[in-house]
N, C-alpha and C positions, 0 to 999 in steps of 0.2 A: 408446371403445376404438379405433376407427379412426384417431383422432389420435395415439395412442401408437404405432401401427404406422408413422406417417409420420416419427417421430423420426429424424434423421440418424444412420446408424451411425458409429462411430469410424473416422477415417481410420487406414489402416495406417501404420507408422512411416515417416516420410519423404514421405508423400503431402502435396501442397499443399493448403492449406485456404483458405476463406473466413471471414474472422474480422471481427466487429463489435466495435469498442471504444466504451466511454463513458469519458470522462476522458482521451481519447487524446492531448490537447495539454498534459497536466500532465508533470511530471518522468518518472515511470515509464512513462506512455503513450507519450511521444516516444521513449524508449529502447527500448520494445517494438516500436514502429513501425520503427525503425532495424534491430532485430535480425530481425524477421520479414521485412522487405523484402528483406534479404540472403538469406534462405531462399526467396524466391519466393512467399510467401503473398500472397492477394489481400485488402487491408485497407480496411475502412470506418470511419470515425470519426464517431459522432453528437455534434454540437457546436452550442452556441449561435452560434458564429461559423464556419460551415462554409466560408467564403471564405478563411479562415486556415489551415485544416488542412494543405493541400499545402506551405505554406511552412514550417510548424511540424513537420510530420510525415514529409514526403517527397513529391516530385512525384507519386509512383505512388500515394499514399493518396487515397482518395476521401472528401470531406467531405459530410455532409448535415445539414440542419437539422429534418428530420421522419422519423420511422422509416418511415411509409408510403412514402418515396422508394424503399425497397427492394423493395417490393412482395412478390412470392413468389421472389425470387432465392434460389438455394440458399445455405444459411448452416450452417457447421460448428461454429462456437464463437462465444460471446459473453463478452467480457471486460469486466467492469463496475467501472471504477474512479472514476467521477465522485464529486465531493464537493468543497465549498467548503473552503478550508484552515482547519483547527480552531484553530490557535495563532496566527493572524495578529493578532487583535484580541480585546478582552475579550467575554465572553460576556453581551452584553445579551439582553434578550427577543427583539428583532429578529434580533440575530446567531445565536441558538439556533435560532429559526424557519427561517432560512436553512440552517443546517447540517443540520437535519432534512430540509427539503425537498430539498436537493441529493444527499442519500443515499437516504433511505427513499421521498419522494415519486418521485424519478427511477426508482428500482428498481420501484416499483409500476407506473409507466408502461410500463417495459420489460417486465414480466411480462404486464400487459394486452396489449401488442402480440404477444408470443410466443404467447399463447393464442389470438390471432385467426389466426395462421398455420397453414397446412396442414402445411408441412414444418418441423420443429423442429431446432434445433442439438442436437448430442449433448451439449454441456457448457456450462454457465454457470460461469465463474470470476468470483467476486464479492469485491471488496475489503472488508477490515474492518482492524482495528488490534489491537495488544496491549492498548490501552485497554480492550477487552472485559473484561479481569480486574479492572479498577479498580486502586488502589494496592496493589501485592502485598507491600510491605515486603521481608521477607527470604525469603519462600516462593519455592521453585522452581516455576515454573508451566508445566505441560505442557498439551497439548490437552485432556486429560480433567479438568483442574482446574476447580473451579466459580469463578464471580466472587467476588472478595474483597470488593468494596464496589460501591456503586450510585450513583456519581457520575455527572454528566452524560455524560461521555465513555463510560462503561460502559453506560449507558442507550442512547446513540446507536448504539454498536457492536452492542449486543445486539439492537435493532430492525432495524438494517441486515442482520444475518445471518438473523434470523428471516423478514423479507421475501424475501430472495434464496432461502431454504430452500424456499419455496413452488413453485419452478420444478420440484422434484422431483415434484410432483402432475401435472406435464405430460409425465413420462417423461425429464426432462432430468437429467443428472448434474450435481450442484451441488458446487463446490469453494469453500471460504471461505478468504482469505488474510489472516491476522492479522499486518500488517507492523509492524516496529519503526521505529526511526529510520533512514531511508535516507540513507546518505552518498554524495554525488556532487558532482563538481567543478563543474557547471553549473547548480546550484540546490539548493533544499531547506534543510534544517537546517543542513548544514556551511556553505554559502555565506553564510547570515546570520550566522554566528559569526566569518568570516574578519576582517572589518573591525576588530571590537573587539579580538580577539586579537593581529592585527597590530600594533595600536597599544598593545599592552602592557596592554589593560583587561580582558582576558579572566580567566576564574575560575570557580569552583563555583558552582552554583545552590543558595541555602540552606545546609544543612550538607553537601552534596556527597555524602551517603551513598546516595542513591537510586539504583537500578539503571537503567542505559540499555541496553535491547536494540537493538543497532545492526545494520546490514547494508550491505555494499557494493552499489552499484547494479548491478553485474555479477553477483552472486549472485542479486539480487532478479529480475532479468530471466530468469536461468537456471531458477531454481526455478518461476517462473510457466510458462515453456515445458514444464518437466518435468512439472508438475501437469496441464498442458492435454492433454498427448500420452499420459498413462498412465490407462488406463480404470479401473484399481482406486482411483485417487486420488478421494476424496469427503469432503465434510466439512470442518472447520477444521484449518489448518495454522499454526503459528507461523513467520513469515518474518522471522528474525533469526539472527545468527552463533550458534555454540554457546558464545561466550565473551562474555557481556554484561559491562559495565564499570560501576563505579560512577561517578557524576557527576564526582567529584573526580579519579578517575584518567584519565576521558576528558579533561577540561580539561587535566591535565598533560601527556598524550599529545599533544595538539593543539599545546599551547605548545612542546613539545620540537620537534615537526615544523616549526614555524615559527621556531624559535629566538627565542622571545618568553617573558617570564615569564607566569605563569597563577596569580595568587594574588589577583586582585581579586574578591571575592565578591560575588553579588547577594543581599543580605540578604532573609531571609524576609518580614519586615514590609514592606519596600518593595515587594516583588512582590505581596503581598496588597493593599496600599493601591493600587498602579497597575493591576493586572489583575484584582482581584476574584476570582471564582470560577475563572477560567482559571489562576490562579497554582496551584492545586493539581495541575493537570496537569503542571506544570513542577517542582513540589516532590515529587511522588509518582514511582513507577516501577514496572517489572515486570522481575523476574528470570526473563524468559521463555526457554525453551529449545526448539530446533526438534526435538523428539523424533520426531514422526511423519515428517518430511522424511528424516531420517537412518535411521530404521528401514526406510524404503521405498527407500533406495539413493541418495538425493540426495547429493552430495559438494560441499562449499563450497569455494571457491577461496581466500577470506579469512576466515581464523579468528582472526587477531591484529590488533588495532586498529592497532598500529603500522605493520604492513605495508599495511594498507587505506589509511591516512592517507597514507603515502608514495606509494602507487600514485596516488592521487587528486590530491595536491598536487605531483606531479612533483619530489619531493625524495628520491630512494632512500637508503635506509640504506646 
């Protein structure tokens, strides 16, 4: 009971915060650091390579290799985004174990450390993905939708969310961010597509009918900031633009923006042969909608894919 009374109270609007990030050197983490440094917040990144944090995230960002380096320093919020890339290589048994440990195992370490502290942060914002729903086919997926399938990605996200949710037992508000495909000019999904598309080798994956829940990096950063600072926000939120696109339409839009053809499909049988179980992640999709974010007042800057691609690739329409 005494521990619950020591949970940090929500900072008032505009108050500077002490924020701890995991996954801070990743695509979203680096952008968050830039955004929050401009606002004047104090940032600490827990990393396997703490000596690289300042160079990657900003000179004013502190890198730590062990959580106990923080001691009992005041902490307002924890943003938990750590996790090995899920689509970088086939899902061998060893790779699955790494994906699990880098998400669920790390989150368990984080919760154990939070439990040992006298002073608790007010909020834990923890990463997840729209893969939580599995391959949704043509269904519209809202935050109150049930999982459609139990593939590995869905199991991984489900266990990740369940682990993070345990922080509520420590009196900490928990927000779960189910992210779609983040579009950014300096990394991630879009950057990997640029070379083949520029060479005229781009095109749909499989039959191209699968839904792609995309989001511009600027909206991703803005919604995380929004959820962190609004006390009523808790539970899962779909972090994707309100206008998902089918894979074929996405490929055509990227081809138009780059002034290149986009008709070279990646055949289903080739993907399954080359990638095994991982291929199902690329061949499936989610028609996920950000229902809760919009209901609670968040406004997206980028709701049309053509406009988002033009902004990121520097070729205004």
